[in-house]
Phi, psi and omega in degrees: 000140174246122177255113188237121181228125176224150306225259183213177178284134182234125172253115183234113181188148171295131182081008183298337183303333181297340182279352187305311180300318182293325179293317178296318178300319177297333177273359180082016182270122181257329183225087184277150167262123177265115181261120186211199179227168184294328178299312178293327177296315181294330182288342185092353181293325178295320179295327177299315182290315181301329180288351177286342189258147175295323176241130183303128177288161170291143186231125173248116186243013185259034177294123173288162176301323171241105190301141186242160177296325177302315178294323177303314181291326178294318180291322179293325177297321178294320178304315178290318181296328180267006181053046182281157179226017177186168186227140169245118170271123186229106180152203175280191184300327183296312180295319180292320177294320178297318177300320179295319180292323176296318179300320178302321182289347177288353178222003183220149177275149175285178000281168187284334184303329183292344181260359182286153183297319183291342175262014178071033187272355185304313185293343181275349185265127180239174185267011180275062184229167186285162175294152178221129170251124181256122182240100181282142176246005172229166179244082187209286193287329186069020183299342179296339178233023181259151178278356189246149162241122181259118189229141169280111184287172180302337180276355179091012178260139177267107190230155181266127171262110191233129179191150171303332178291346180277349177298135175301151177298320180217135168258120184251103190251110184237104182302334181298337180287348180261358185302326185267006180294128182298161181304316185295316179290326175298318178295313186291316178292326177297320178292329174299311181299316179298319181297325177297315181296318181291312186293316184292328177292323181281339182303143191280349183298150179274109180203079182302323175301318180295319178298315181298316180295319180297319180292322176296316176299320179295320177299315181294314183296313182294333179277346186243340193296318180297318180292323178296324178288320183290318183222097184294347179264005180288110187300315183294316181295320177294320178299313183294322179290323176293323177291322176301315180294318178300312181292326175303316181283326172300323183282327187284007164303335180287334181128151175252224183188212190294332178301310183284332174297333178270321185286333178297308179290332174298319179294344180273358178285104189298321186289345179258322179052055187284143179284132183304315183296319180295324176294318177300319179301314184291323187272336188302315182304314181295322180289325175301313179298319180299320185279340190307319184296344187243001185258000174058229185291348180297330178300314180294321179298313179296318181299322179297315181293318185280339179085026179166185179300123189307317181297318182288320179300315179295319180297314181294318176300315178301317178295315184295329184258014168088023175287158178301151183289340181171181182295326180299319179294341181263003175090010180279120184270170177299321179295322177296316179300316178301315178296312183298328180296332175278321180295328181299327179297338183264354186282150184291344178272349180304312187285350182254008170288144183293337175233114186284115183282150168276175177298318178300321179289323173298320180295322179295318178298321177295316180295323176294339184261014183288000000 
C-alpha cells in the first residue's frame, strides 16, 4: 500500500515577500510574531519585512544556529507578552523550525520532548494552533514545506517533532531574499538541499510522486549550485536552488536516511555548533556507497543526472565549493564519533534508510568521513 499526502499552500515568485501582509490578513492574523535571527536583523532584511506592515510586528531575533527548547520558550513568552495571534518564520531552517515549535506551544503544553517522533509524540499533536507563514531566506532545509521541527530538547538531544499539523499554513518563497547569501552559506545550504533529494529518492517507501519530485530537484540543484556559489546575484541560479530546496523537502515526506540520522546528533554537540548542510556534504558520499548494494537501478538513475558515480560527484562538488574536507577538520573527535554512532540508532531517520546500519556500521561511516 502507498500512502501519499501532499502538502500545503506555496507562493513562489520573485518579489513574493510583498504579499506577506495580505497573506496574513487572509489567515486572520492581526498581530504576528516574526521569528528570525540576529544575522538577518543586522543585515537590514528584517526591517525590510517589518516595513511592509502598517504596525510593526513583534520580533524575536535570538534563534540559535541549532534551535533549542530554551529559545522556543523565550520566543513563546514574547508571543504571549505581545498578544500575538500568528507567526512568521523568517530565515533559514533554524528560524523556521523554531517558529514551528513556538506555534506548537500555542496549543500544547511543554516540554517538547513528549511531541517528538522517537518518543511517540505524533498522536499528541493537534491542529488547534495559530497560523504560520514560513519565509525562507536560504535554499537548503526546505523547512517551509516540511512536517518537522528539529529542536535540541531540554535533555540535549536533537530530535524531530513531526506531524502534518506542523506544516506551515503558507510557504512564501521569494528567491530574491537569497541574493545576499554569502558563498559559503550558499554552498552549505545547497548541499543540504541536494542531500534531501538524494536520500529521499533512495528511501524504500513506495511514493512515485516523491521520487519524481526528488529527481527534478536533483537536476535543478546540480545544474545551478556552482553558479549560485560563484555569483550570488545570478537570478536563474538562485531560482533553481530555491526550487531544489523546496522540492527536496516536498519529497522527504517519504523519509530520509543515514546521512540525517548522523547529522542530527552531530548538530546537537554544543561545543561545536556544526552547520547541518556542511555535515550533510561530508557524510553523503560514504552513505551513498553504503546504500549502493541495495538500491538497484536507482544508482544508475542518480549517476545519469549527476554525470558520474554519485559518491565521487558529490565528493568533488563539496571540495569545489569549499565544504570542509572531513569531520576531523570540523573538530569531531574519536570519542564524539563513538557517541554519535549510538545516537544515530535512535534518530527518526534511521529506520527509513534503505539499508539499516548497525552501530558498528554507523561508526564506520563516520570514520570514512573523517
